[in-house]
C-alpha positions in Angstrom: -5.4 4.5 -14.5 -8.1 3.8 -11.9 -10.6 5.8 -9.9 -10.3 4.1 -6.5 -14.0 3.0 -6.6 -13.9 -0.7 -5.8 -16.0 -2.9 -8.1 -15.7 -6.2 -6.4 -14.2 -8.0 -3.4 -12.3 -11.0 -4.7 -10.4 -13.8 -3.1 -6.9 -15.3 -3.7 -7.6 -18.9 -4.7 -4.0 -20.0 -5.3 -0.5 -18.7 -5.1 2.7 -20.1 -6.7 6.2 -18.8 -6.0 8.7 -18.9 -8.8 12.0 -17.4 -9.7 12.0 -13.8 -8.5 8.3 -13.5 -8.2 5.0 -15.2 -7.8 1.7 -15.9 -9.6 -1.7 -15.5 -8.0 -5.1 -16.7 -9.1 -8.0 -14.5 -8.1 -11.6 -15.6 -7.8 -13.9 -12.9 -9.2 -16.9 -12.5 -11.5 -17.5 -8.8 -12.0 -14.1 -7.5 -13.1 -13.6 -10.3 -15.6 -16.6 -8.9 -17.6 -15.2 -7.3 -20.8 -11.6 -8.0 -19.7 -9.1 -9.6 -22.0 -5.6 -11.0 -21.4 -3.2 -8.1 -20.9 -5.8 -5.6 -19.5 -5.0 -4.0 -16.1 -6.8 -4.7 -12.9 -6.0 -3.1 -9.6 -5.6 -5.6 -6.8 -5.6 -3.9 -3.4 -4.5 -0.8 -5.3 -1.6 -2.5 -7.2 -1.9 -2.3 -11.0 -1.5 -5.9 -12.3 -1.7 -7.4 -15.8 -4.6 -9.8 -15.9 -3.9 -13.2 -17.5 -5.9 -16.3 -18.3 -9.2 -14.5 -18.0 -12.1 -16.8 -16.9 -15.7 -16.2 -16.0 -14.9 -16.9 -12.4 -11.5 -15.3 -12.1 -8.0 -14.4 -13.5 -4.3 -14.8 -12.9 -1.6 -12.3 -12.5 2.2 -12.3 -12.1 3.9 -10.4 -9.3 7.4 -9.1 -9.9 10.0 -8.9 -7.1 9.5 -5.1 -7.1 5.8 -5.5 -6.5 6.4 -8.0 -3.7 8.9 -5.7 -2.0 6.9 -2.5 -2.4 3.3 -3.7 -1.6 1.4 -5.9 0.8 0.7 -8.5 -1.9 3.8 -10.3 -0.5 1.8 -11.3 2.6 -1.4 -12.4 0.9 -2.2 -16.1 0.9 -5.0 -18.4 -0.2 -8.3 -17.1 1.1 -7.2 -13.5 1.4 -9.8 -10.9 0.4 -8.7 -8.3 -2.2 -10.2 -5.1 -3.5 -10.6 -5.2 -7.3 -11.1 -2.5 -9.9 -10.8 -2.5 -13.7 -8.8 0.2 -15.4 -10.9 3.2 -16.5 -12.2 3.7 -20.1 -12.9 7.0 -21.8 -16.5 6.8 -20.8 -15.9 5.9 -17.1 -17.2 8.2 -14.5 -14.3 9.5 -12.4 -16.0 8.9 -9.1 -13.0 9.0 -6.8 -9.6 10.5 -7.9 -6.8 9.6 -10.3 -5.2 6.4 -9.0 -2.3 4.9 -10.9 -2.0 1.6 -9.1 1.6 2.5 -8.3 2.1 2.0 -4.5 4.2 4.6 -2.8 4.6 2.8 0.5 3.1 0.6 3.2 1.1 2.1 6.0 -0.5 0.4 9.0 -4.1 -0.1 9.9 -4.3 1.3 13.5 -7.9 1.2 14.4 -11.6 1.3 13.3 -14.3 2.8 15.4 -18.0 2.3 14.5 -20.7 4.9 15.2 -24.2 4.5 13.7 -23.0 2.2 10.9 -20.2 4.6 9.9 -16.6 3.9 10.6 -13.6 6.2 11.5 -10.5 4.4 10.4 -7.0 5.5 11.5 -4.0 4.7 9.2 -0.4 5.2 10.0 2.1 6.1 7.3 5.9 6.2 6.9 7.6 9.6 7.5 8.7 10.0 3.9 5.1 10.1 2.7 3.9 12.8 5.2 4.6 15.6 2.7 2.0 14.3 0.3 -1.0 14.3 2.7 -3.3 17.3 3.4 -6.5 17.7 5.3 -9.4 16.9 3.0 -7.0 15.6 0.4 -7.3 12.3 -1.5 -5.4 9.1 -0.7 -5.7 5.5 -2.0 -5.7 2.9 0.8 -5.7 -0.7 -0.5 -6.8 0.9 -3.8 -9.8 2.7 -2.2 -10.2 6.4 -3.0 -10.7 8.0 0.4 -10.6 11.6 1.9 -8.4 12.5 4.8 -10.6 13.8 7.6 -8.0 14.3 10.2 -4.2 14.4 10.0 -1.1 14.5 12.2 2.6 13.7 11.8 2.2 10.0 12.0 -1.2 9.1 10.7 -4.6 10.2 9.3 -8.2 9.4 9.9 -10.7 8.6 7.1 -14.5 8.5 7.4 -15.8 5.3 5.8 -19.5 5.0 4.8 -21.3 1.7 5.3 -21.2 0.7 1.6 -17.4 1.0 1.5 -17.1 -0.9 4.7 -19.3 -3.7 3.2 -17.8 -4.1 -0.2 -14.0 -3.7 0.5 -11.4 -5.5 2.7 -11.2 -2.7 5.3 -13.6 -4.7 7.5 -11.1 -7.7 7.5 -8.1 -5.7 8.6 -6.8 -5.9 12.2 -4.6 -3.5 14.1 -1.0 -3.7 12.9 -1.9 -5.0 9.4 0.0 -3.4 6.6 -1.9 -1.5 3.9 -0.9 -0.2 0.4 -0.8 3.6 0.2 -0.7 5.7 -3.0 -0.5 9.5 -2.6 -2.4 11.8 -4.9 -0.4 12.1 -8.2 -1.1 15.9 -8.2 0.8 16.3 -4.9 3.8 14.5 -6.4 3.8 16.6 -9.6 3.5 19.8 -7.5 6.5 18.7 -5.4 8.5 18.0 -8.5 7.7 21.3 -10.2 8.6 23.2 -7.0 11.9 21.4 -6.7 12.8 22.1 -10.3 11.7 25.7 -9.9 14.0 26.1 -6.9 16.9 24.7 -8.8 16.4 26.9 -11.9 15.2 30.2 -10.4 16.5 30.2 -6.8 13.3 29.2 -5.1 9.6 30.0 -4.8 8.9 33.5 -3.5 5.7 35.3 -2.6 6.4 37.6 -5.6 6.5 34.7 -8.0 3.3 33.2 -6.5 1.6 36.5 -7.0 2.9 36.8 -10.5 1.5 33.4 -11.3 -1.9 34.2 -9.8 -1.6 31.9 -6.8 -1.5 34.6 -4.1 
């Protein structure tokens, strides 16, 4: 599990295709501290198993599922990547609960600067629309962000100067794909409501009042 607070901006130093997947080497110095082989590191919001840990980087294998689902398939040598180590029991949960399980690919539409702050617009696939709400949380490239404006095809996020500086948002161009992970709470609520409809004939105002929600 992760928080969506990026620790370091790393760089893909090599990439090797093999069988049904690939192996990448990532240059980094912060996230390797205290990390051992087998630990999880989020790379652009994708939970990967860190291998061959070195002071200046680590390696990770990418399965075909990871390549199909995420934007890691298009990253090459020199690409900048957002990095975060998995949380520990003492870690501050500064963002929101991020699993590192990408739900879909969105598109970077635009970034408008005003006084050092940035308004970034991200498009999303129709099947993810039900998970987004105004002022709700979303992980974009592994970054925990808050939706500031929302319509049927995209959302806006307000990016502070620090986030712009230490993540790969500043390197994206219109049309670039981005990894999106919806808030896990939204997915659990959806699942419980669907099961409730199947078992009890639907969610009614009376049931919501009885449960203390209305």
